[in-house]
N, C-alpha and C positions, 0 to 999 in steps of 0.2 A: 504493499499500500504506499509506503514511504516513497519508493521510486516512481509510482504512478503520479503522486502529488507533485514531486519535484519536476517531473516532465511537463506537467500542465501549467504550473505557476508561471507568473510573468505576464500580468495584465489580464489574465482570464479569470473569471469568477469560478469558484468551486462551490457547488450547491450540495448541502447535506440535508437529506430528508429523513425525518423520523416518522415511521409508520407504526401503527398498532392500535389495539383497543385496550385502553387502561382499565376497563371493567372486566377483562378476561385474564386477570392475573399476569403471567409472564408475557402474554401477547403485547403488553404495553411497554416492553423494554426499549423499543425504537423511539418512542415518545420520551421515555425517561432519559435516554442518552442525549437526544436532541435538545431537550430542555436544559440539561447541564451544559451542553456545548453552546447553546444560545447565550448563556451567561458567560462562560469561559472565553468565548471568542468574540464578544461584543465589540472589542476594539481592534479586531484583526481585519484589515481591508482585504477585499477580494474573496470573502467567505460569507455565504448566506446560509442560514439555518432555517429550514421550513418544518414546522410542526404540523404535519398533515393528518396525524392520527389514522383513522381508517379511510380517509378521503384521498385516494390516489388521484382523482380528477382534480382536486384542489392543488395538489403538488404540481401536476402538469400545467395548470393555469399559471401558477407562480413561476414556473421554469420558462414559459414562453417569453415572459418579459425580461428574464435575467440573461438568457442565451449563455449558459455556463460552458466552460471548457471541460468540466468534469462534474459528474454527479455521483454522490455516495449515498446509497439508500441504506438506512439502518432499520433492521426489522427482526422480529422473532421468526425462527424457522424450525421446521421439524425435519431433521436429516438423520435421525436415530443416533445421535452422538450423546455425550454426557451433558447433563444440564449445565448451561453456562459455557459450553464449548463454542468457539467463534470460527466462522468460515467466511472467507472473502471469495466471491464468485462474480465473474463478469456477467452482466445482465443477459447478454446473448447466449450464455451457456446455461442459464437457468431453464429448466423444463417447466413449461406452464401447464397448469398452475402449480408452482411449488406450494408446499403446505403452509398456507397462511389464511388469514380471515378476511381479507379485503375482497369486495365484490368484483372489482375489475382488476385483472392481473397487471402488474406494473409494466411489463414488456408490451402488452397490448395497448394500453392507454398512451404510452410514450410513442409507439408507432403511429397510432391514429392522430396524435397531435403534432407529429413531425419532429419530435425531440431527437437529436442525433448525437449529442455529447456522449463520450465514453461514460458508461455507467457501471458501477460496481455495487453489488449487494453485500453488505456486511451483516451476515446472519448470525443470530445468537440462539443456540439450541434451548428450547423451553423445557421446563419441568412440569408446568401446569398451565392449561388454558381454561380451567374451571372459571365459572363466574365468581367475581370477587375482585377486590382491589388489593394492590401491593404485589411486589415481585418476590419470588422465592430468593432465598439467600444466595444461591449459586448464580442465579441470573442477574441479580443486583450487582454482585461482585464483578461479574463479566462486563456488565454495563459501565461500571466505574472505570474498569481497566480500559475499555474501548474509548471512553471520553477522555481519559488521561493521555492515551496514545495519540488520538487525533489532535488534541490540543497541542501536544509537543510538536508534531510534524507540521501542523498548520501555522504555528507561530514562528517556526524556524525557516520556512521557505519564503 
């Protein structure tokens, strides 16, 4: 991820999108991380954080005006890993629909709206998608690590 960010920086906006449903436990991890990043990166130029929750269409509308050079989507995923495990996948390599709760797949909505920036999904393995608020301990810890990592690389480039 560090190399991807370094290659894009230099006048181009990096958009970070936090997806998820905060009322479905760990499914809200993307929103949790993006909320932290919105605060941590508020003075970093060239970085826009979008809290889209489960509204992929809202994220796409925001991106149309930004014309970013890179998009990082942070979302809960089900890839049968250990809870809190993190994977980074290029959006074009994601099989639709990957296991998530959003009504419209990210790849589909981006294609329909003509968004062409390189896009990576930073997925965090969930422990629970039961109804309720609050992240599991493992997923919260992974979210904190992701926020710290992204803050470091986006402040340095």
